[in-house]
N, C-alpha and C positions, 0 to 999 in steps of 0.2 A: 536389524533390519534390512533387507538385500536393497544393494542402489537403486536396484528400476522402483519399485515399489518407493522408496524415500524422493525420488526425485518426482512418480507420479502425484503425489502427495506432495510436496511443496510444487508444484505448477496448481494445482487446483486452490492451493492455496494464495498463490501472488493472484490468479484472475482470480477468487474469490475477494482478495481486497484488492483489487483495483475497485469491483464493478463495485459493492460495498459503500467503498471510501466516495468516490462519483456520487452516486448517491446519494449521500450523506452533506458530501461537499453543496451541490445543488440543493438541497432541500436549507441548510444553514441560508447560501447566498440569497435566496427567493424567501428568506424569511428577514430577514434583517440587512440586506440590503436592496429594499425595493425602494427607497430614496434615495439612498446615500450618492454618493457625487461619484462621474467617472474615478476619482484617484481610489476611492472607496474602495471602489469596484478592484481597480489593477492591482493593489496591497493584497486584496481576498486572495483573490486568483494566483496571484504568484508565490504568498506565502501557500498557500492547500493545495498547490502546481509543485510545491516541492516537500511537505509535508507526508505525503505516503511514503514517499525514498524510506523515513526510518525506519516501519517497521516492514517493510520489501527485504532491506539492506538485513533483519534479522532472520526473514524467510531465507535468502542467500545463504545467508553468514551456515544455517543449520545446514542446509542442502550440502556442502561444500566440509565441513567436521570427516571427519576419515574418520571412520568404527574402528574401536581398537581389535587390537588384531589378538587373534584365536591361537592359543601356545598350543 
């Protein structure tokens, strides 16, 4: 796969991940934290704010893997 195409796909995947993750995290917060205290809100948003990094690291790792050399 050409590197430019790979970077384009990776960029689209990262943007889609952030948008979908933000929507899902917001929906979960609205549904579950409506009557929770400020500590629960803080912990939820702290954890969910860092959790999106895990799939993003997978996408970035895929982006930087060098294709095998052709002989």
